[in-house]
GUVOLUM-143013 format. One record per residue (C-alpha): x, y, z; residue number from 1. Coordinates in nm, 2 decimals. Example, Ala and Ser with C-alpha at 12.3 -4.5 7.8 and 13.67 -1.06 7.14 Angstrom:
% GUVOLUM-143013
{c1->1.23&c2->-0.45&c3->0.78&resi->1}
{c1->1.37&c2->-0.11&c3->0.71&resi->2}
% end
This chain:
% GUVOLUM-143013
{c1->7.54&c2->8.33&c3->21.40&resi->1}
{c1->7.49&c2->8.65&c3->21.59&resi->2}
{c1->7.66&c2->9.00&c3->21.53&resi->3}
{c1->7.71&c2->9.33&c3->21.60&resi->4}
{c1->7.85&c2->9.58&c3->21.45&resi->5}
{c1->8.04&c2->9.87&c3->21.50&resi->6}
{c1->8.16&c2->10.13&c3->21.19&resi->7}
{c1->8.20&c2->10.50&c3->21.09&resi->8}
{c1->8.03&c2->10.68&c3->20.86&resi->9}
{c1->8.22&c2->10.89&c3->20.61&resi->10}
{c1->8.14&c2->11.10&c3->20.26&resi->11}
{c1->7.87&c2->10.84&c3->20.20&resi->12}
{c1->8.04&c2->10.52&c3->20.25&resi->13}
{c1->8.03&c2->10.32&c3->20.60&resi->14}
{c1->8.33&c2->10.09&c3->20.69&resi->15}
{c1->8.36&c2->9.88&c3->21.02&resi->16}
{c1->8.37&c2->9.55&c3->21.17&resi->17}
{c1->8.11&c2->9.25&c3->21.25&resi->18}
{c1->8.19&c2->9.07&c3->21.57&resi->19}
{c1->8.02&c2->8.75&c3->21.56&resi->20}
{c1->7.89&c2->8.60&c3->21.89&resi->21}
{c1->7.75&c2->8.30&c3->22.02&resi->22}
{c1->7.44&c2->8.20&c3->22.16&resi->23}
{c1->7.57&c2->8.34&c3->22.56&resi->24}
{c1->7.70&c2->8.68&c3->22.36&resi->25}
{c1->8.05&c2->8.59&c3->22.30&resi->26}
{c1->8.28&c2->8.70&c3->22.06&resi->27}
{c1->8.38&c2->8.44&c3->21.85&resi->28}
{c1->8.49&c2->8.58&c3->21.53&resi->29}
{c1->8.51&c2->8.89&c3->21.35&resi->30}
{c1->8.50&c2->9.05&c3->20.97&resi->31}
{c1->8.52&c2->9.36&c3->20.82&resi->32}
{c1->8.23&c2->9.51&c3->20.61&resi->33}
{c1->8.18&c2->9.82&c3->20.40&resi->34}
{c1->7.84&c2->9.99&c3->20.27&resi->35}
{c1->7.80&c2->10.25&c3->19.98&resi->36}
{c1->7.49&c2->10.50&c3->19.97&resi->37}
{c1->7.35&c2->10.44&c3->19.65&resi->38}
{c1->7.23&c2->10.72&c3->19.43&resi->39}
{c1->6.85&c2->10.78&c3->19.37&resi->40}
{c1->6.71&c2->10.81&c3->19.08&resi->41}
{c1->6.51&c2->11.18&c3->19.02&resi->42}
{c1->6.23&c2->11.16&c3->18.77&resi->43}
{c1->6.13&c2->10.87&c3->18.53&resi->44}
{c1->6.34&c2->10.68&c3->18.31&resi->45}
{c1->6.62&c2->10.78&c3->18.06&resi->46}
{c1->6.70&c2->10.75&c3->17.69&resi->47}
{c1->7.09&c2->10.83&c3->17.69&resi->48}
{c1->7.26&c2->10.83&c3->17.38&resi->49}
{c1->7.63&c2->10.73&c3->17.45&resi->50}
{c1->7.91&c2->10.77&c3->17.14&resi->51}
{c1->8.22&c2->10.55&c3->17.21&resi->52}
{c1->8.53&c2->10.69&c3->17.16&resi->53}
{c1->8.75&c2->10.42&c3->17.35&resi->54}
{c1->8.72&c2->10.05&c3->17.28&resi->55}
{c1->8.82&c2->9.76&c3->17.52&resi->56}
{c1->8.99&c2->9.36&c3->17.49&resi->57}
{c1->8.94&c2->9.28&c3->17.84&resi->58}
{c1->8.67&c2->9.22&c3->18.08&resi->59}
{c1->8.75&c2->9.36&c3->18.41&resi->60}
{c1->8.67&c2->9.53&c3->18.69&resi->61}
{c1->8.95&c2->9.78&c3->18.69&resi->62}
{c1->8.81&c2->10.00&c3->18.39&resi->63}
{c1->8.65&c2->10.26&c3->18.47&resi->64}
{c1->8.28&c2->10.33&c3->18.35&resi->65}
{c1->8.20&c2->10.47&c3->18.02&resi->66}
{c1->7.87&c2->10.59&c3->18.11&resi->67}
{c1->7.68&c2->10.50&c3->18.47&resi->68}
{c1->7.29&c2->10.44&c3->18.43&resi->69}
{c1->7.04&c2->10.36&c3->18.60&resi->70}
{c1->6.79&c2->10.02&c3->18.57&resi->71}
{c1->6.50&c2->10.13&c3->18.32&resi->72}
{c1->6.75&c2->10.40&c3->18.15&resi->73}
{c1->6.78&c2->10.29&c3->17.77&resi->74}
{c1->7.11&c2->10.32&c3->17.59&resi->75}
{c1->7.16&c2->10.40&c3->17.24&resi->76}
{c1->7.54&c2->10.34&c3->17.14&resi->77}
{c1->7.74&c2->10.16&c3->16.86&resi->78}
{c1->8.03&c2->9.92&c3->16.85&resi->79}
{c1->8.32&c2->9.87&c3->16.65&resi->80}
{c1->8.34&c2->9.50&c3->16.44&resi->81}
{c1->8.60&c2->9.22&c3->16.58&resi->82}
{c1->8.90&c2->9.37&c3->16.45&resi->83}
{c1->8.83&c2->9.73&c3->16.52&resi->84}
{c1->8.70&c2->9.89&c3->16.24&resi->85}
{c1->8.40&c2->10.10&c3->16.29&resi->86}
{c1->8.06&c2->10.23&c3->16.10&resi->87}
{c1->8.29&c2->10.44&c3->15.86&resi->88}
{c1->8.55&c2->10.17&c3->15.78&resi->89}
{c1->8.82&c2->10.36&c3->15.96&resi->90}
{c1->9.01&c2->10.11&c3->16.23&resi->91}
{c1->8.93&c2->10.31&c3->16.54&resi->92}
{c1->9.18&c2->10.01&c3->16.76&resi->93}
{c1->9.34&c2->9.69&c3->16.76&resi->94}
{c1->9.15&c2->9.36&c3->16.71&resi->95}
{c1->9.02&c2->9.11&c3->16.93&resi->96}
{c1->8.67&c2->9.19&c3->16.97&resi->97}
{c1->8.71&c2->9.54&c3->17.12&resi->98}
{c1->8.42&c2->9.62&c3->17.37&resi->99}
{c1->8.18&c2->9.95&c3->17.39&resi->100}
{c1->8.16&c2->10.05&c3->17.77&resi->101}
{c1->8.14&c2->9.93&c3->18.05&resi->102}
{c1->7.79&c2->10.05&c3->18.19&resi->103}
{c1->7.77&c2->10.09&c3->18.54&resi->104}
{c1->7.48&c2->10.02&c3->18.64&resi->105}
{c1->7.33&c2->10.20&c3->18.96&resi->106}
{c1->7.27&c2->9.96&c3->19.28&resi->107}
{c1->7.35&c2->9.63&c3->19.12&resi->108}
{c1->7.56&c2->9.46&c3->19.44&resi->109}
{c1->7.75&c2->9.12&c3->19.34&resi->110}
{c1->7.51&c2->8.81&c3->19.40&resi->111}
{c1->7.23&c2->9.07&c3->19.17&resi->112}
{c1->7.10&c2->8.92&c3->18.86&resi->113}
{c1->7.07&c2->9.17&c3->18.56&resi->114}
{c1->6.85&c2->9.10&c3->18.26&resi->115}
{c1->6.96&c2->9.31&c3->17.93&resi->116}
{c1->6.72&c2->9.38&c3->17.71&resi->117}
{c1->6.85&c2->9.42&c3->17.35&resi->118}
{c1->6.59&c2->9.62&c3->17.20&resi->119}
{c1->6.76&c2->9.73&c3->16.88&resi->120}
{c1->7.05&c2->9.53&c3->16.70&resi->121}
{c1->7.12&c2->9.70&c3->16.35&resi->122}
{c1->7.38&c2->9.73&c3->16.08&resi->123}
{c1->7.52&c2->10.05&c3->16.01&resi->124}
{c1->7.75&c2->9.95&c3->15.73&resi->125}
{c1->7.78&c2->9.76&c3->15.43&resi->126}
{c1->8.03&c2->9.52&c3->15.43&resi->127}
{c1->8.17&c2->9.22&c3->15.68&resi->128}
{c1->8.46&c2->9.03&c3->15.66&resi->129}
{c1->8.53&c2->8.64&c3->15.75&resi->130}
{c1->8.69&c2->8.36&c3->15.83&resi->131}
{c1->8.81&c2->8.13&c3->15.56&resi->132}
{c1->8.93&c2->7.81&c3->15.71&resi->133}
{c1->8.73&c2->7.52&c3->15.91&resi->134}
{c1->8.77&c2->7.54&c3->16.30&resi->135}
{c1->9.05&c2->7.26&c3->16.39&resi->136}
{c1->8.77&c2->7.11&c3->16.67&resi->137}
{c1->8.53&c2->7.12&c3->16.49&resi->138}
{c1->8.62&c2->6.87&c3->16.23&resi->139}
{c1->8.86&c2->6.51&c3->16.25&resi->140}
{c1->9.24&c2->6.56&c3->16.27&resi->141}
{c1->9.42&c2->6.57&c3->15.94&resi->142}
{c1->9.11&c2->6.67&c3->15.72&resi->143}
{c1->9.17&c2->7.07&c3->15.70&resi->144}
{c1->9.50&c2->6.97&c3->15.50&resi->145}
{c1->9.34&c2->6.70&c3->15.27&resi->146}
{c1->9.09&c2->6.98&c3->15.20&resi->147}
{c1->9.20&c2->7.19&c3->14.83&resi->148}
{c1->9.27&c2->7.59&c3->14.91&resi->149}
{c1->9.32&c2->7.86&c3->14.70&resi->150}
{c1->9.58&c2->8.18&c3->14.80&resi->151}
{c1->9.38&c2->8.45&c3->14.69&resi->152}
{c1->9.02&c2->8.39&c3->14.81&resi->153}
{c1->8.85&c2->8.70&c3->14.93&resi->154}
{c1->8.63&c2->8.69&c3->15.26&resi->155}
{c1->8.49&c2->9.00&c3->15.25&resi->156}
{c1->8.13&c2->9.02&c3->15.23&resi->157}
{c1->7.90&c2->9.27&c3->15.09&resi->158}
{c1->7.58&c2->9.34&c3->15.32&resi->159}
{c1->7.28&c2->9.44&c3->15.09&resi->160}
{c1->7.03&c2->9.60&c3->15.35&resi->161}
{c1->6.77&c2->9.67&c3->15.15&resi->162}
{c1->6.69&c2->9.28&c3->15.01&resi->163}
{c1->6.82&c2->9.16&c3->15.35&resi->164}
{c1->7.14&c2->8.93&c3->15.24&resi->165}
{c1->7.46&c2->8.89&c3->15.24&resi->166}
{c1->7.70&c2->8.77&c3->14.95&resi->167}
{c1->8.12&c2->8.76&c3->14.89&resi->168}
{c1->8.21&c2->9.10&c3->14.77&resi->169}
{c1->8.45&c2->8.84&c3->14.51&resi->170}
{c1->8.27&c2->8.53&c3->14.50&resi->171}
{c1->8.49&c2->8.19&c3->14.35&resi->172}
{c1->8.24&c2->8.04&c3->14.03&resi->173}
{c1->8.12&c2->7.78&c3->14.28&resi->174}
{c1->7.99&c2->8.04&c3->14.51&resi->175}
{c1->7.89&c2->8.32&c3->14.23&resi->176}
{c1->7.52&c2->8.27&c3->14.33&resi->177}
{c1->7.56&c2->8.18&c3->14.70&resi->178}
{c1->7.36&c2->8.45&c3->14.91&resi->179}
{c1->7.26&c2->8.41&c3->15.29&resi->180}
{c1->7.00&c2->8.62&c3->15.49&resi->181}
{c1->7.08&c2->8.91&c3->15.72&resi->182}
{c1->7.04&c2->8.81&c3->16.10&resi->183}
{c1->7.25&c2->9.06&c3->16.31&resi->184}
{c1->7.34&c2->8.92&c3->16.63&resi->185}
{c1->7.58&c2->9.04&c3->16.91&resi->186}
{c1->7.89&c2->8.80&c3->16.98&resi->187}
{c1->8.00&c2->8.98&c3->17.32&resi->188}
{c1->7.77&c2->9.06&c3->17.61&resi->189}
{c1->7.94&c2->9.05&c3->17.94&resi->190}
{c1->8.00&c2->9.19&c3->18.25&resi->191}
{c1->8.31&c2->9.22&c3->18.50&resi->192}
{c1->8.44&c2->8.90&c3->18.57&resi->193}
{c1->8.46&c2->8.73&c3->18.95&resi->194}
{c1->8.78&c2->8.76&c3->19.18&resi->195}
{c1->8.95&c2->9.05&c3->19.02&resi->196}
{c1->9.01&c2->8.85&c3->18.67&resi->197}
{c1->9.08&c2->9.03&c3->18.36&resi->198}
{c1->8.97&c2->8.84&c3->18.10&resi->199}
{c1->9.04&c2->8.89&c3->17.71&resi->200}
{c1->8.75&c2->8.95&c3->17.49&resi->201}
{c1->8.81&c2->8.69&c3->17.34&resi->202}
{c1->8.73&c2->8.43&c3->17.63&resi->203}
{c1->8.38&c2->8.38&c3->17.78&resi->204}
{c1->8.25&c2->8.24&c3->18.11&resi->205}
{c1->8.03&c2->8.26&c3->18.37&resi->206}
{c1->8.02&c2->8.64&c3->18.34&resi->207}
{c1->7.87&c2->8.66&c3->17.97&resi->208}
{c1->8.19&c2->8.75&c3->17.73&resi->209}
{c1->8.25&c2->8.60&c3->17.40&resi->210}
{c1->7.94&c2->8.35&c3->17.37&resi->211}
{c1->7.88&c2->8.38&c3->17.01&resi->212}
{c1->7.51&c2->8.24&c3->17.01&resi->213}
{c1->7.32&c2->8.35&c3->16.69&resi->214}
{c1->7.01&c2->8.41&c3->16.91&resi->215}
{c1->7.17&c2->8.72&c3->17.12&resi->216}
{c1->6.98&c2->8.93&c3->16.88&resi->217}
{c1->6.73&c2->9.25&c3->16.88&resi->218}
{c1->6.42&c2->9.12&c3->17.09&resi->219}
{c1->6.64&c2->8.89&c3->17.31&resi->220}
{c1->6.71&c2->8.95&c3->17.69&resi->221}
{c1->7.04&c2->8.82&c3->17.87&resi->222}
{c1->7.04&c2->8.72&c3->18.23&resi->223}
{c1->7.43&c2->8.75&c3->18.39&resi->224}
{c1->7.50&c2->8.72&c3->18.73&resi->225}
{c1->7.69&c2->9.09&c3->18.86&resi->226}
{c1->8.02&c2->9.02&c3->19.09&resi->227}
{c1->8.14&c2->9.37&c3->19.15&resi->228}
{c1->7.93&c2->9.70&c3->19.19&resi->229}
{c1->7.77&c2->9.82&c3->18.93&resi->230}
{c1->7.83&c2->9.54&c3->18.71&resi->231}
{c1->8.05&c2->9.68&c3->18.48&resi->232}
{c1->7.84&c2->9.59&c3->18.14&resi->233}
{c1->8.07&c2->9.52&c3->17.79&resi->234}
{c1->7.91&c2->9.49&c3->17.44&resi->235}
{c1->8.04&c2->9.46&c3->17.09&resi->236}
{c1->8.13&c2->9.20&c3->16.81&resi->237}
{c1->7.83&c2->9.28&c3->16.60&resi->238}
{c1->7.79&c2->8.95&c3->16.34&resi->239}
{c1->7.55&c2->9.01&c3->16.06&resi->240}
{c1->7.51&c2->8.66&c3->16.02&resi->241}
{c1->7.64&c2->8.34&c3->16.19&resi->242}
{c1->7.58&c2->7.99&c3->16.18&resi->243}
{c1->7.61&c2->7.75&c3->16.51&resi->244}
{c1->7.99&c2->7.70&c3->16.62&resi->245}
{c1->8.11&c2->7.98&c3->16.43&resi->246}
{c1->8.26&c2->7.73&c3->16.23&resi->247}
{c1->8.52&c2->7.98&c3->16.00&resi->248}
{c1->8.66&c2->8.07&c3->16.30&resi->249}
{c1->8.51&c2->8.43&c3->16.24&resi->250}
{c1->8.16&c2->8.54&c3->16.17&resi->251}
{c1->8.02&c2->8.81&c3->15.91&resi->252}
{c1->8.19&c2->9.08&c3->16.11&resi->253}
{c1->8.07&c2->9.42&c3->16.15&resi->254}
{c1->7.97&c2->9.70&c3->16.34&resi->255}
{c1->7.66&c2->9.73&c3->16.50&resi->256}
{c1->7.38&c2->10.00&c3->16.61&resi->257}
{c1->7.26&c2->9.90&c3->16.95&resi->258}
{c1->6.96&c2->10.01&c3->17.17&resi->259}
{c1->6.93&c2->9.87&c3->17.51&resi->260}
{c1->6.79&c2->9.85&c3->17.86&resi->261}
{c1->6.90&c2->9.66&c3->18.14&resi->262}
{c1->6.70&c2->9.55&c3->18.48&resi->263}
{c1->6.78&c2->9.41&c3->18.79&resi->264}
{c1->6.60&c2->9.08&c3->18.91&resi->265}
{c1->6.63&c2->8.98&c3->19.24&resi->266}
{c1->6.59&c2->8.62&c3->19.35&resi->267}
{c1->6.72&c2->8.47&c3->19.05&resi->268}
{c1->7.00&c2->8.29&c3->19.14&resi->269}
{c1->7.19&c2->8.12&c3->18.79&resi->270}
{c1->7.53&c2->8.02&c3->18.76&resi->271}
{c1->7.61&c2->8.07&c3->18.44&resi->272}
{c1->7.43&c2->8.30&c3->18.16&resi->273}
{c1->7.08&c2->8.27&c3->18.06&resi->274}
{c1->6.90&c2->8.43&c3->17.77&resi->275}
{c1->6.50&c2->8.43&c3->17.65&resi->276}
{c1->6.28&c2->8.54&c3->17.35&resi->277}
{c1->5.94&c2->8.54&c3->17.27&resi->278}
{c1->5.99&c2->8.18&c3->17.17&resi->279}
{c1->6.25&c2->8.01&c3->17.40&resi->280}
{c1->6.40&c2->7.98&c3->17.74&resi->281}
{c1->6.78&c2->7.88&c3->17.70&resi->282}
{c1->7.07&c2->7.81&c3->17.94&resi->283}
{c1->7.42&c2->7.89&c3->17.79&resi->284}
{c1->7.70&c2->7.65&c3->17.92&resi->285}
{c1->8.06&c2->7.76&c3->17.89&resi->286}
{c1->8.38&c2->7.53&c3->17.95&resi->287}
{c1->8.67&c2->7.39&c3->17.82&resi->288}
{c1->8.49&c2->7.10&c3->17.61&resi->289}
{c1->8.22&c2->7.03&c3->17.49&resi->290}
{c1->8.08&c2->6.78&c3->17.76&resi->291}
{c1->8.14&c2->6.96&c3->18.00&resi->292}
{c1->7.96&c2->7.24&c3->17.83&resi->293}
{c1->7.64&c2->7.08&c3->17.79&resi->294}
{c1->7.65&c2->6.97&c3->18.15&resi->295}
{c1->7.65&c2->7.29&c3->18.27&resi->296}
{c1->7.37&c2->7.42&c3->18.05&resi->297}
{c1->7.16&c2->7.11&c3->18.12&resi->298}
{c1->7.22&c2->7.17&c3->18.48&resi->299}
{c1->7.14&c2->7.48&c3->18.45&resi->300}
{c1->6.80&c2->7.48&c3->18.22&resi->301}
{c1->6.70&c2->7.19&c3->18.53&resi->302}
{c1->6.75&c2->7.43&c3->18.83&resi->303}
{c1->6.55&c2->7.75&c3->18.64&resi->304}
{c1->6.26&c2->7.51&c3->18.59&resi->305}
{c1->6.28&c2->7.35&c3->18.93&resi->306}
{c1->6.27&c2->7.66&c3->19.10&resi->307}
{c1->6.01&c2->7.83&c3->18.89&resi->308}
{c1->5.75&c2->7.54&c3->18.87&resi->309}
{c1->5.90&c2->7.30&c3->19.20&resi->310}
{c1->5.92&c2->7.00&c3->18.98&resi->311}
{c1->6.07&c2->6.67&c3->19.11&resi->312}
{c1->6.30&c2->6.46&c3->18.94&resi->313}
{c1->6.08&c2->6.24&c3->18.70&resi->314}
{c1->5.88&c2->6.56&c3->18.64&resi->315}
{c1->6.16&c2->6.73&c3->18.52&resi->316}
{c1->6.33&c2->6.41&c3->18.33&resi->317}
{c1->5.96&c2->6.37&c3->18.18&resi->318}
{c1->5.97&c2->6.76&c3->18.02&resi->319}
{c1->6.35&c2->6.80&c3->17.96&resi->320}
{c1->6.32&c2->6.42&c3->17.79&resi->321}
{c1->6.09&c2->6.54&c3->17.53&resi->322}
{c1->6.14&c2->6.89&c3->17.50&resi->323}
{c1->6.46&c2->7.02&c3->17.52&resi->324}
{c1->6.71&c2->7.15&c3->17.26&resi->325}
{c1->7.04&c2->7.22&c3->17.16&resi->326}
{c1->7.31&c2->7.44&c3->17.01&resi->327}
{c1->7.63&c2->7.43&c3->16.95&resi->328}
{c1->7.69&c2->7.81&c3->16.98&resi->329}
{c1->8.09&c2->7.84&c3->16.95&resi->330}
{c1->8.34&c2->7.64&c3->16.93&resi->331}
{c1->8.63&c2->7.91&c3->16.85&resi->332}
{c1->8.89&c2->8.03&c3->17.15&resi->333}
{c1->8.95&c2->7.82&c3->17.50&resi->334}
{c1->8.60&c2->7.79&c3->17.58&resi->335}
{c1->8.31&c2->7.58&c3->17.39&resi->336}
{c1->7.93&c2->7.74&c3->17.43&resi->337}
{c1->7.64&c2->7.49&c3->17.43&resi->338}
{c1->7.28&c2->7.62&c3->17.47&resi->339}
{c1->7.01&c2->7.40&c3->17.60&resi->340}
{c1->6.65&c2->7.56&c3->17.46&resi->341}
{c1->6.33&c2->7.49&c3->17.55&resi->342}
{c1->6.03&c2->7.61&c3->17.39&resi->343}
{c1->5.82&c2->7.87&c3->17.61&resi->344}
{c1->5.51&c2->7.66&c3->17.42&resi->345}
{c1->5.57&c2->7.36&c3->17.63&resi->346}
{c1->5.66&c2->7.55&c3->17.97&resi->347}
{c1->5.27&c2->7.72&c3->17.94&resi->348}
{c1->5.13&c2->7.36&c3->17.99&resi->349}
{c1->5.28&c2->7.36&c3->18.31&resi->350}
{c1->5.13&c2->7.44&c3->18.69&resi->351}
{c1->5.35&c2->7.74&c3->18.79&resi->352}
{c1->5.49&c2->7.72&c3->19.14&resi->353}
{c1->5.28&c2->7.90&c3->19.45&resi->354}
% end
């Protein structure tokens, strides 16, 4: 389609009408358009310390940015735990995975993909809280009712940062010697959803959100598609440790010190969240049931490899059929997360697309 544009520039914003024409120049369609003058970085990338005072329990484009950053800037900040308790043990807000942010990334527009680099994800207190029952979606009906229970179980955990382990603060006799390695991660990383949706921070979707995947930790990069100018990036819900599926309903919920930076990735078209570490490529499928989440994850990994290596259907089947791994990341809430991952060592033997 050919088009002519007529507009007016005022206060750094261009608004007007696009007039579509046929091959003979006859008008046949119209549409409104706008363009905004983007700020330009002056000087090198910055390191910004952001101390949060307000926390949010929805992923939404209607929330005003807490901080505006340029791609390449580094942000040092903190998050409260899933119940709204901070690094000093003070309850700062209601629970439900309250988020730090949102961070406005200058120059991003809908359709872009941003890469969120987690440079540092560290514990900043010595206790966590966790769940005390198995999520119903992970077990057969009626099993939970048949298991022995106690009324006074204490689900608080002590985080021994010196030894790098966690243990129950008041263990039962059976768990007196039970301890697990600390492995800090972020449960929530998301951008504002599409179509002006406002989605609670306990849920997830193509925008990211409460993915609860235990590989979203220090050294990992997360890729999310932008749905609104500036992306509006939220981060929160730190976990000191979490097994696959978050089977007790809550992981070891705690506050966190986080250092991250963001880049814009041009030309990466992905429908759902992706992640990358030194060892793996990961596609995260999020849906209302396990099978659909697996399909989304597998389909996205297939598209990712096809785009980068120009593999045909048989070649893709050969690689995925011998190298694919799956993680059931999250079984809590209305959405289920399944991750398809493949070792980068496998991909090094493939010939990249030219």
